[in-house]
C-alpha positions in Angstrom: 54.7 -14.6 -34.9 56.9 -14.5 -37.8 60.2 -12.4 -37.7 62.7 -11.6 -40.6 66.0 -9.4 -41.1 67.5 -8.4 -43.8 71.1 -7.4 -42.8 70.1 -4.7 -40.4 67.8 -2.5 -43.0 65.0 -3.6 -41.1 65.4 -3.5 -37.4 62.6 -5.8 -36.4 60.1 -6.2 -39.3 57.5 -8.7 -38.6 54.2 -10.0 -40.7 52.2 -8.6 -38.0 49.5 -9.8 -35.8 46.8 -8.9 -39.0 48.5 -11.7 -40.9 46.2 -15.0 -39.4 47.4 -18.1 -40.3 44.5 -20.6 -41.0 44.3 -24.2 -41.3 43.8 -24.8 -45.2 45.1 -21.5 -46.4 47.1 -18.3 -45.1 45.7 -15.2 -46.0 48.1 -12.0 -45.8 47.1 -8.5 -45.2 48.8 -7.3 -48.5 47.4 -5.6 -51.9 49.3 -7.9 -53.5 48.5 -11.5 -53.7 46.5 -14.4 -52.2 47.9 -17.9 -51.3 45.6 -19.8 -51.0 47.7 -23.1 -50.4 49.2 -23.8 -47.1 53.3 -23.1 -46.3 55.5 -23.9 -43.6 58.5 -22.0 -42.5 62.3 -23.4 -43.6 65.0 -23.3 -40.7 67.3 -21.2 -42.9 69.4 -17.9 -42.1 67.9 -15.0 -40.8 67.9 -13.6 -44.6 67.5 -16.6 -46.5 64.4 -16.8 -44.2 63.4 -13.4 -44.9 63.4 -13.6 -48.7 61.9 -17.0 -48.5 58.5 -15.5 -47.0 58.9 -12.4 -48.8 58.9 -14.4 -52.0 56.3 -16.5 -50.8 54.3 -13.6 -50.0 54.1 -11.9 -53.3 54.4 -14.1 -55.5 51.6 -14.1 -57.8 50.0 -17.7 -59.6 50.6 -16.8 -62.9 54.7 -16.3 -63.0 55.2 -17.8 -65.9 52.3 -16.0 -67.8 53.0 -14.3 -71.2 50.8 -11.0 -70.7 53.1 -10.0 -67.5 55.1 -6.8 -67.9 58.2 -5.8 -67.2 58.0 -4.3 -63.9 56.2 -7.0 -62.7 59.4 -9.7 -64.2 61.6 -7.2 -62.6 59.6 -7.4 -59.1 60.1 -11.3 -59.3 63.6 -11.3 -60.3 65.0 -9.1 -57.9 63.4 -11.1 -54.6 64.5 -14.1 -56.4 68.2 -12.5 -56.5 67.9 -11.4 -53.0 67.1 -15.2 -52.3 69.9 -16.7 -53.6 72.0 -14.1 -52.5 71.0 -14.9 -48.8 71.4 -18.6 -49.2 75.3 -18.1 -50.1 75.6 -16.1 -47.3 76.3 -12.4 -49.1 75.4 -9.3 -47.9 72.2 -7.4 -49.4 72.2 -3.9 -50.9 69.4 -1.9 -49.4 69.2 0.1 -52.7 68.2 -3.8 -54.5 65.4 -3.9 -52.3 62.2 -3.0 -54.1 60.2 -0.2 -53.6 56.6 -1.9 -52.5 58.6 -4.2 -50.3 60.3 -1.2 -48.2 56.7 0.5 -47.9 55.1 -3.1 -47.1 58.0 -3.1 -44.2 57.7 0.4 -43.4 54.0 0.0 -42.9 54.0 -3.3 -40.8 56.8 -1.2 -39.1 54.9 1.7 -37.7 51.5 -0.6 -37.2 53.9 -2.8 -34.5 56.1 0.3 -33.2 53.0 0.9 -30.1 53.0 -2.1 -29.4 56.5 -2.6 -29.0 57.2 0.7 -27.3 54.5 -0.7 -24.3 56.4 -3.8 -24.2 59.6 -1.9 -23.9 57.7 0.0 -20.7 57.5 3.0 -22.3 55.7 5.5 -20.3 54.6 7.9 -22.9 52.4 5.4 -24.3 51.1 4.0 -21.5 50.0 6.9 -19.9 46.9 7.6 -22.4 46.2 4.3 -22.5 46.1 4.8 -18.7 43.8 7.9 -19.0 41.7 5.4 -21.1 40.7 3.1 -18.0 39.9 5.8 -16.2 37.4 7.2 -17.9 35.7 3.5 -17.7 35.9 3.8 -13.6 38.5 1.4 -13.4 41.1 3.5 -11.6 42.7 7.4 -11.6 41.1 10.3 -10.5 39.4 9.7 -7.2 36.8 12.7 -7.3 35.7 11.2 -10.7 35.5 7.7 -9.0 33.4 9.7 -6.3 31.0 11.0 -8.5 30.3 8.2 -10.9 30.6 5.3 -8.1 26.5 4.6 -7.8 26.4 5.0 -11.9 29.9 2.6 -12.4 28.1 0.1 -9.7 24.9 -0.1 -11.3 26.5 -0.9 -14.8 28.9 -3.2 -13.8 26.8 -5.2 -11.6 24.1 -5.3 -14.8 26.9 -6.1 -17.0 27.8 -8.8 -14.7 24.6 -9.8 -14.3 24.1 -9.9 -18.3 27.3 -11.6 -19.3 26.9 -14.3 -16.2 23.3 -15.0 -17.9 24.9 -15.6 -21.6 27.4 -17.1 -20.3 25.1 -19.8 -18.4 22.9 -20.3 -21.6 25.8 -20.8 -24.0 27.8 -23.2 -21.8 24.9 -25.3 -21.3 24.1 -25.2 -24.9 27.6 -26.7 -25.4 27.4 -29.2 -22.8 24.4 -30.3 -23.0 23.7 -33.6 -25.1 20.5 -32.3 -26.6 23.0 -29.6 -28.3 25.1 -31.9 -30.0 22.3 -34.2 -31.5 19.1 -34.0 -33.9 15.8 -35.7 -33.0 14.6 -38.7 -35.7 12.3 -41.2 -36.2 12.1 -44.8 -35.5 12.1 -45.2 -39.6 15.1 -42.7 -40.3 16.9 -44.8 -37.3 16.5 -48.1 -39.0 17.0 -46.9 -42.1 20.0 -45.1 -41.9 21.9 -46.7 -39.3 20.6 -49.9 -38.0 20.4 -51.3 -41.7 23.4 -50.4 -42.0 25.1 -51.6 -39.1 26.2 -47.9 -37.6 25.0 -47.6 -34.4 27.6 -48.7 -31.3 24.4 -48.7 -28.5 21.5 -47.2 -27.6 20.6 -46.0 -24.3 16.7 -44.9 -22.9 16.7 -42.0 -20.9 13.6 -41.6 -18.6 11.5 -44.4 -20.3 10.5 -41.7 -22.9 13.8 -40.8 -24.8 16.1 -42.9 -27.0 20.1 -41.7 -27.7 22.0 -43.1 -30.5 25.5 -43.6 -30.1 27.3 -44.5 -33.7 30.0 -46.5 -34.8 33.9 -44.2 -34.7 34.2 -45.5 -38.0 30.9 -43.8 -38.9 31.2 -40.5 -36.9 34.8 -40.2 -37.8 33.8 -40.9 -42.0 30.6 -39.6 -43.6 29.1 -38.2 -40.1 31.7 -36.0 -39.7 29.8 -33.0 -39.7 27.6 -34.2 -36.9 27.9 -31.5 -34.4 29.1 -33.7 -31.0 30.4 -36.8 -33.6 34.0 -36.5 -31.7 32.5 -35.5 -28.2 31.6 -39.1 -27.2 27.5 -37.9 -27.1 24.5 -39.2 -28.8 24.5 -37.9 -32.3 20.9 -38.8 -32.8 17.8 -39.7 -30.7 14.4 -40.6 -30.7 11.6 -41.1 -28.3 9.6 -43.8 -28.0 6.2 -43.6 -26.2 6.3 -47.5 -24.4 9.6 -48.9 -23.7 8.4 -52.3 -24.2 7.1 -51.9 -27.5 10.6 -50.2 -28.7 12.1 -53.7 -27.6 10.0 -55.6 -29.2 10.8 -53.3 -32.3 14.4 -53.5 -32.2 14.2 -57.0 -31.7 12.2 -57.8 -34.5 14.3 -55.4 -36.8 17.5 -57.2 -36.0 15.8 -60.8 -36.2 15.0 -59.7 -39.3 18.5 -58.7 -40.4 19.8 -61.9 -39.2 22.3 -60.4 -36.4 23.3 -63.3 -34.2 22.2 -62.9 -30.6 25.5 -62.7 -29.4 26.3 -59.4 -31.9 23.0 -57.3 -30.9 22.9 -53.9 -30.0 23.2 -53.2 -26.5 20.8 -51.4 -25.0 21.0 -49.6 -22.0 18.7 -47.7 -19.7 19.3 -44.7 -17.6 17.5 -42.0 -15.2 18.5 -38.2 -15.2 17.4 -34.8 -14.9 18.1 -32.1 -17.3 19.1 -28.8 -16.1 16.4 -27.1 -17.7 13.8 -29.1 -16.0 15.2 -28.3 -12.9 15.4 -24.7 -13.4 11.7 -25.2 -14.5 11.0 -26.7 -11.2 12.7 -24.4 -9.0 11.8 -20.9 -11.1 8.6 -19.8 -9.1 10.6 -20.3 -5.8 13.3 -18.4 -7.0 11.0 -15.4 -8.3 9.5 -15.4 -5.7 12.3 -15.4 -3.2 13.8 -12.5 -5.4 10.3 -10.7 -5.6 10.7 -10.9 -1.7 13.9 -9.4 -1.4 13.3 -6.7 -3.8 10.2 -5.3 -2.0 12.4 -5.5 1.1 15.1 -3.9 0.2 12.7 -1.4 -2.1 10.6 -1.1 1.7 14.1 -0.4 3.2 14.9 2.3 0.8 17.1 0.4 -0.9 19.3 -1.7 1.9 20.4 -1.8 4.8 19.7 1.8 6.1 16.7 1.0 7.3 13.9 3.5 9.3 15.4 4.5 13.1 19.2 4.3 12.1 18.9 0.3 12.4 19.0 -2.1 10.0 16.1 -2.0 7.5 13.6 -4.4 5.7 13.3 -7.6 7.7 15.9 -7.2 10.2 14.3 -3.8 11.4 10.7 -5.6 12.3 10.9 -5.4 15.8 11.9 -2.0 15.5 9.8 0.8 17.1 7.2 2.4 13.8 6.6 5.7 16.4 6.7 8.6 14.6 9.0 11.3 15.9 7.3 14.9 16.9 9.4 18.1 18.0 10.2 22.0 17.9 11.8 21.5 14.2 8.4 19.5 13.3 5.9 21.5 11.7 2.9 20.6 13.9 0.1 23.4 12.4 -2.4 22.1 15.4 -2.0 24.5 18.5 -4.0 24.8 22.0 -5.7 27.2 20.5 -7.3 25.3 18.1 -8.7 23.5 20.4 -12.2 24.4 22.0 -15.1 23.0 23.8 -13.0 20.7 26.6 -11.5 23.5 28.8 -11.1 21.2 31.4 -9.8 18.4 29.2 -7.1 21.1 27.5 -6.4 22.1 31.3 -5.0 18.8 32.2 -3.1 18.3 29.5 -1.3 21.4 30.0 -0.5 20.6 32.9 1.5 17.3 31.7 3.2 20.0 29.3 4.0 22.0 32.3 5.3 18.8 34.7 8.1 18.1 31.6 9.1 21.9 31.0 9.5 22.7 34.7 9.7 19.8 36.9 11.4 21.4 39.4 8.3 23.6 40.4 7.0 20.5 41.5 9.2 18.2 42.5 10.5 21.0 45.4 7.0 20.7 46.7 7.3 16.7 47.0 5.0 16.2 44.1 5.6 13.9 41.5 5.2 13.9 37.7 2.3 11.7 37.0 3.5 8.7 34.4 0.0 8.8 32.3 -3.1 9.7 31.1 -5.7 8.5 29.2 -8.3 10.8 27.2 -11.5 8.7 26.8 -14.7 9.7 25.2 -17.5 9.5 22.1 -15.7 9.1 18.4 -14.9 12.7 16.9 -14.6 14.5 20.6 -11.1 15.4 19.8 -8.8 13.4 21.6 -6.4 13.0 18.5 -6.7 16.8 18.3 -5.3 17.2 21.9 -2.7 15.1 21.3 -1.7 16.6 18.1 -1.7 20.2 19.9 0.9 18.6 23.0 2.8 17.8 20.3 2.9 21.2 18.6 3.6 23.2 22.1 4.7 20.4 24.4 8.6 22.1 23.0 10.1 18.3 24.1 10.1 15.3 21.7 6.6 13.9 20.9 6.7 10.2 19.7 3.2 9.1 18.4 1.9 5.6 17.5 -0.7 3.7 16.8 -2.0 0.8 19.0 -2.9 -1.7 15.8 0.8 -0.7 14.9 2.1 -3.5 17.5 0.1 -5.8 15.9 2.1 -8.2 13.9 1.8 -11.8 12.1 5.2 -12.2 13.6 5.3 -13.6 17.4 7.2 -11.6 19.2 7.3 -8.2 17.0 4.8 -6.4 19.4 6.7 -6.9 22.9 9.9 -5.7 20.8 8.5 -3.0 20.0 7.2 -1.6 23.0 10.6 -2.2 24.5 12.4 -0.2 21.8 9.8 2.9 21.6 10.4 3.1 25.7 14.1 3.0 25.3 14.3 5.8 22.9 11.8 7.9 24.7 14.2 7.3 27.5 16.9 8.7 25.4 15.2 11.8 25.0 13.7 12.3 27.9 11.8 14.2 28.9 9.4 13.1 26.2 6.1 12.4 25.4 4.2 8.8 24.1 1.3 9.1 22.7 -0.8 5.9 22.1 -4.2 6.4 19.6 -6.7 3.7 20.1 -4.9 2.0 22.6 -7.8 -0.4 23.6 -5.7 -2.4 20.3 -3.8 -3.6 22.5 -5.3 -3.0 26.3 -8.1 -5.4 26.4 -9.1 -7.2 29.1 -6.8 -10.3 29.6 -8.5 -13.9 29.7 -11.4 -13.3 27.8 -11.0 -15.5 24.8 -9.9 -15.4 21.7 -6.6 -17.2 22.5 -8.3 -20.3 23.0 -5.8 -21.6 25.8 -2.8 -20.6 23.2 -0.7 -17.5 23.9 -1.7 -14.7 22.9 0.4 -11.9 21.1 -1.7 -9.6 21.7 -1.5 -10.0 25.5 2.2 -10.7 25.2 2.2 -7.0 24.2 -0.1 -5.6 27.0 2.1 -7.4 29.5 5.4 -5.4 27.9 3.4 -2.3 28.2 2.7 -2.9 31.6 6.3 -3.9 32.5 7.5 -0.7 30.9 5.2 1.6 32.1 5.7 0.5 35.8 9.3 0.1 35.1 10.7 3.3 34.5 11.2 6.1 37.4 9.4 9.5 37.3 13.5 11.3 37.1 13.1 10.2 33.9 10.4 12.4 32.8 8.7 10.3 30.3 4.9 10.4 30.5 2.4 7.7 28.1 -0.9 9.6 26.9 -3.3 7.3 25.4 -6.6 7.9 23.8 -9.7 5.4 23.4 -13.3 5.2 23.2 -13.8 1.8 24.6 -12.3 2.4 27.9 -14.7 -0.1 29.8 -12.9 -3.1 27.7 -9.1 -1.8 29.2 -7.4 -4.2 31.4 -7.7 -3.1 35.2 -4.4 -3.6 35.4 -3.5 -0.7 33.0 -6.1 2.1 34.3 -4.4 1.3 37.6 -2.6 4.4 39.1 1.2 3.9 38.6 0.2 3.9 35.2 -2.0 6.2 33.6 -3.0 8.1 36.9 -5.4 10.5 35.7 -8.5 9.2 33.4 -9.6 12.7 31.6 -13.1 12.0 29.9 -13.8 14.1 26.8 -17.1 13.8 26.3 -19.5 16.2 23.3 -19.8 19.6 24.1 -22.5 21.8 25.3 -24.0 24.7 23.9 -20.5 27.2 25.4 -18.7 24.6 23.6 -20.5 24.2 20.3 -20.1 27.8 20.5 -16.3 28.1 20.6 -15.7 25.2 18.4 -17.7 27.0 16.0 -16.1 30.2 16.2 -12.6 28.3 15.6 -13.9 26.8 12.3 -15.7 29.7 11.1 -12.6 31.7 11.3 -10.6 30.4 7.8 -14.4 30.7 6.3 -15.1 33.5 3.5 -18.4 34.9 5.4 -21.0 37.4 4.0 -19.7 40.9 5.3 -22.6 42.0 7.3 -22.9 38.5 9.1 -22.1 38.8 12.5 -19.8 35.6 13.9 -20.4 35.7 17.1 -24.5 35.7 16.7 -23.9 33.2 13.9 -21.9 30.9 15.8 -24.5 31.4 19.0 -27.3 30.4 16.6 -25.6 27.2 15.4 -24.4 26.0 18.3 -28.4 26.2 19.2 -29.2 24.4 16.2 -26.6 21.8 16.7 -27.4 19.6 20.1 -25.0 16.5 20.5 -23.1 17.2 18.0 -19.5 16.3 18.4 -16.4 18.9 17.4 -15.7 16.5 14.1 -19.4 17.4 13.4 -19.0 20.7 13.9 -16.2 20.8 11.6 -18.0 18.9 9.1 -21.0 21.0 9.1 -18.8 23.7 8.3 -17.0 22.4 5.4 -20.5 21.0 4.5 -21.5 25.1 4.3 -18.5 26.0 2.0 -19.6 22.9 -0.4 -22.8 24.3 -0.9 -22.0 27.8 -1.2 -19.1 27.1 -4.1 -21.8 24.5 -5.8 -24.1 27.3 -6.0 -21.4 29.8 -6.8 -22.2 32.3 -4.5 -19.3 34.9 -3.8 -19.4 34.2 0.2 -21.0 31.6 2.6 -24.1 32.8 4.2 -26.3 31.6 6.7 -28.9 29.3 4.6 -25.5 27.4 3.9 -25.5 27.0 7.3 -28.6 25.5 7.5 -28.7 23.6 4.5 -25.4 21.6 6.0 -26.9 21.0 8.9 -29.5 19.3 7.5 -27.5 17.3 5.3 -25.7 16.0 8.5 -28.8 15.3 10.0 -31.3 13.7 7.8 -28.8 12.6 4.2 -29.1 14.1 1.1 -32.2 15.1 -0.6 -33.8 12.2 -2.5 -35.0 14.4 -5.5 -35.2 11.2 -8.1 -37.5 9.1 -5.5 -40.8 10.0 -6.5 -43.7 9.2 -4.7 -47.5 8.7 -5.9 -50.5 10.8 -4.7 -51.4 8.6 -2.2 -47.9 7.9 -0.6 -47.4 11.5 -0.4 -50.3 11.9 1.5 -49.9 9.4 3.8 -46.2 10.9 4.7 -47.9 14.5 4.8 -50.7 13.3 7.3 -48.1 11.0 9.2 -46.1 14.3 9.8 -48.2 16.7 10.4 -49.7 14.3 13.4 -45.5 14.5 14.8 -45.8 18.5 15.0 -49.5 18.8 16.3 -48.7 16.6 19.0 -45.3 18.1 20.0 -47.2 21.6 19.2 -49.7 21.2 22.5 -47.5 18.9 24.5 -46.0 20.7 26.9 -42.4 18.6 27.7 -42.2 17.8 24.3 -39.2 19.5 22.0 -40.0 22.4 20.2 -40.3 21.5 16.5 -38.2 23.6 13.8 -39.1 21.9 10.3 -41.2 19.8 9.0 -40.7 18.3 5.5 -42.0 15.4 3.2 -39.3 15.7 0.9 -37.5 11.6 1.0 -34.2 11.9 2.2 -31.2 9.5 3.2 -32.0 5.8 2.6 -35.4 5.0 3.6 -36.9 8.4 5.1 -40.1 9.8 2.8 -40.4 12.9 5.5 -39.3 13.8 9.0 -39.7 16.3 11.1 -36.8 18.4 13.1 -36.7 19.6 16.9 -34.5 21.4 19.5 -34.1 19.2 22.3 -33.3 21.3 25.6 -29.5 20.5 27.2 -31.0 18.4 29.5 -29.3 15.9 32.5 -32.3 14.9 34.0 -35.6 13.7 32.8 -39.2 13.3 34.7 -42.0 10.7 34.2 -44.1 13.4 32.2 -41.5 14.3 29.8 -41.2 10.8 29.0 -44.8 10.0 28.6 -44.9 13.0 26.8 -42.2 12.4 24.2 -44.1 8.7 23.7 -47.1 10.7 22.6 -44.9 12.7 20.5 -43.1 9.8 18.6 -46.9 8.2 18.7 -48.3 10.8 16.6 -47.8 9.7 13.2 -49.4 6.2 13.3 -52.0 7.5 15.2 -52.8 10.2 12.9 -52.9 7.6 10.2 -55.3 5.8 11.7 -57.8 8.7 12.4 -57.7 10.0 8.7 -57.1 6.9 6.9 -58.7 4.2 9.2 -55.4 2.2 8.5 -52.0 1.9 9.5 -48.5 1.7 7.3 -45.3 0.4 7.6 -43.8 3.7 8.3 -43.9 3.9 11.7 -41.9 0.9 12.3 -39.2 2.9 13.3 -41.3 5.1 15.7 -42.9 1.9 17.3 -39.2 0.7 18.1 -38.3 4.0 19.6 -41.4 4.1 22.2 -40.9 0.4 23.2 -37.4 1.3 24.1 -38.3 4.2 25.8 -40.8 2.2 27.6 -38.9 -0.9 28.8 -36.3 1.7 30.4 -38.9 3.7 32.5 -40.0 0.2 33.6 -36.6 -1.9 33.8 -34.2 0.6 34.6 -35.4 3.9 35.6 -37.6 2.6 38.5 -40.6 4.5 37.3 -43.5 1.8 37.7 -45.6 1.4 40.2 -46.1 -2.1 39.9 -42.8 -2.9 39.6 -41.1 -0.8 41.8 -37.9 1.1 42.4 -35.6 -1.4 41.1 -33.4 -1.4 38.3 -32.7 -4.2 35.8 -29.9 -2.3 33.7 -28.1 -4.4 32.1 -25.9 -4.7 28.8 -27.6 -5.5 25.8 -24.5 -8.2 24.5 -25.6 -9.7 27.5 -27.5 -13.5 26.9 -28.6 -13.4 30.8 -31.8 -11.4 31.8 -30.7 -10.6 35.8 -34.8 -11.0 36.3 -36.7 -14.2 36.9 -39.7 -15.5 34.2 -42.4 -14.2 36.5 -40.5 -10.5 36.8 -40.0 -10.7 32.5 -43.8 -11.2 32.6 -44.8 -8.4 34.5 -42.2 -6.0 32.7 -43.8 -7.3 30.0 -47.5 -6.1 31.0 -46.4 -3.4 32.2 -44.8 -2.2 29.2 -47.5 -2.9 26.6 -49.7 -1.0 29.2 -47.8 2.1 28.9 -47.1 2.1 25.0 -51.2 1.6 25.2 -52.0 4.5 27.4 -49.7 6.9 25.4 -51.8 5.7 22.5 -55.0 6.3 23.8 -53.5 9.6 24.9 -52.3 10.9 21.6 -55.5 9.6 20.0 -57.6 11.5 22.1 -55.2 14.7 21.5 -55.2 14.9 18.0 -58.9 13.9 17.8 -59.4 17.3 19.2 -57.0 18.8 16.9 -58.0 17.3 13.9 -58.9 20.2 12.1 -55.3 22.0 13.2 -54.0 18.6 11.7 -55.7 19.0 8.4 -54.0 22.4 8.1 -51.0 21.4 8.8 -50.5 18.4 6.4 -52.4 20.2 3.3 -49.6 22.9 3.6 -47.1 20.2 3.4 -48.6 19.1 0.3 -48.7 22.4 -1.2 -44.8 23.7 0.0 -43.2 19.9 0.8 -41.5 21.6 3.8 -42.8 24.3 6.6 -40.6 26.0 9.3 -42.0 27.3 13.0 -43.1 29.9 11.9 -45.6 28.8 9.3 -46.8 26.6 12.3 -47.0 29.5 14.6 -49.2 31.3 11.4 -51.4 28.2 11.3 -51.9 27.3 14.8 -50.9 30.5 16.6 -47.7 30.2 19.6 -47.5 27.3 22.0 -49.9 27.7 24.7 -47.5 27.7 27.8 -45.7 30.3 29.4 -42.3 29.2 29.0 -40.0 30.2 26.1 -38.3 27.4 24.5 -35.0 26.8 22.6 -37.0 27.4 19.3 -38.1 30.8 20.1 -34.5 31.9 21.9 -33.4 30.6 18.2 -36.0 32.8 16.1 -35.0 36.0 18.0 -31.6 35.0 17.2 -32.0 34.6 13.4 -33.6 37.9 13.4 -30.9 39.4 14.8 -29.2 37.9 12.3 -30.4 38.1 8.8 -33.5 39.3 7.0 -34.2 37.8 4.3 -36.1 33.9 4.8 -33.7 30.7 4.1 -34.3 28.9 0.8 -35.7 25.0 1.4 -33.2 22.7 2.9 -31.5 20.1 0.4 -29.8 17.3 2.4 -29.9 15.4 5.7 -28.6 12.3 7.4 -30.7 10.4 10.4 -28.4 10.6 13.7 -30.0 9.9 17.2 -28.3 12.6 18.9 -31.2 14.7 17.8 -35.1 14.1 18.8 -36.3 13.6 14.7 -39.2 11.7 13.7 -39.1 9.9 10.5 -41.7 8.5 8.2 -40.2 5.4 7.3 -42.6 4.4 4.4 -40.5 2.0 1.9 -40.4 3.9 -1.9 -42.9 2.2 -4.1 
């Protein structure tokens, strides 16, 4: 900065910061002149120095021009006069200073005033500057910083990242040798540098690239404009395919130029790894690591505040995944929503009572059971009971799936078990529910680990220790659900861990009635439909259905009614829904040929007539030859009784009814088809069970060889096996002969039923009664009771069925003739 003073007239004037001095010329930000030549201030007194600078600043190149007006001459003369007076040491009168010069210095003084005040520590000028900083979040109001802290941190991090990337790139570009050198060819190298003697040395890098270093006289002269010429870096480079060929060409060129061997250009060899290649080499690893870190942060909720109050991400992998349900949690399932399992519900409610009022049991010396396991077929309501317990327990309820303890990392399962029980102890009294416990509770030492350490067994061992390790005074109860109790470890099933084994089986007719009552409540039924009679009828139509099947029937009925745009749900909608669940969807697109349709009609008529005239056969409800499901071309729906015991006569009658379709084909067509394959499989299995398991064969005697189907070893000898095969075949042939005699006797009845099937495709029990009369047996069956309920429930005839799905729970016969 250059300062000047003038007899105190100007206190502290400067040519200001806005006056840059550049090599090759000085540019003064003034409206008067441009000085293209450089100048240098002389060490003269202050007044002299001031006028010297002023003269050089405001001087024009054309002072001697004749076209200058008088005003310009007076202006320059006043400046020269002031310069002479300053050299002589005289005081300058302020009135003699030109007005343009005064305005210039006043303007420069105003521009420099805020800076001078800031340097002098003026608090007034510093205050707004501080407020301006505060606006960017650096300092100032704490409330403002608290409100904008997250945004400022995010902006600061993003700005820092961008600045780092840009700085790194710029640094790399300016420091790398490639940035200050240019690629040339061998011909350019020889003609421009080698032939002129400008090459100082050559460096072969990685046997593929040759860096050219020129002499200092070459770089400082005609090649001084090249980047990197003064930095000791190569100015040019060229690529070589073979180092041997390069050496040979270089030697030939120097020999042609007559360069002596002691003065030839030195060649060095260097192996190096560039920063770019290094970054490219590690880029995939860095990208994958960054992606994993980002996903871990995101899964942990954006940082170290993961679930459960502990560290998130990879640090919380050993934490329990159990979900907490308590009084504040909105659990919609209550015990009133659980029906059809009164005994199981009573035992579960006792556990809740144990935890709510433990003193009532402890004063009598009773101990609270430590656990109960709920077992039963799928869809019977094991998890539903647990949900109802969580909704009405009034104590903390931890729910977890057995599969959540199994991870790919060693030790995670036991760690989660410990953390879950530690959490439960802090919340005692508490209930833990482990759904599908067979995922970790299978018997140990039955293969799968091949002698190594099995993570699942370690998890099971930790579960055994935790269940038997806490005392009864901690009031922690463990409930578990599974549909495979046979595979669980005996140590897990013993008293002290799971004291109670609660079996939840498929509901009987009264249980299904109660379940239908629960699921019919939210449905919009027709106003004149009696809900009690409807539930009773539907429970009769759905033997063997589980609670989930019943809920599915009610939902399907609502969907069918909505599809038909009905204002409410009627009884026939439920009938269509039951058929859909039993046999599957109606395949309207599958068109049978007349011959196949006739074969299917007589096949199903044979089943219907056999069942009608056999006393112990299941009562017929409906027969159809409409293709349904995957491969069924026809089916017959029956209503089996709620039986728990079967006699030999009952089983033989069922075998004859199942063979009725194949025998009808033999009688009326003299040939057989593949449609009876499913029937033959059923009767063979039934005959084998009669002989091998139930002890109902006279030749084999009262023995039972019941084994697991997956077993590879037979529990009987080869001779017994041969005898068993003979008796099974003899029983099947006897049932075949009996069925043939029955259908031959009722041949006309079979023809009537088959013709009606070809005409209507679906016939009901009422049609069978009109054709054949009532069954020749005194005792009424479930179908008769169902018809009575149906007549009381509604007057009109239901439409034909729409959908079906095969289910072994219903004794139905299907014709599985392959489609054409």
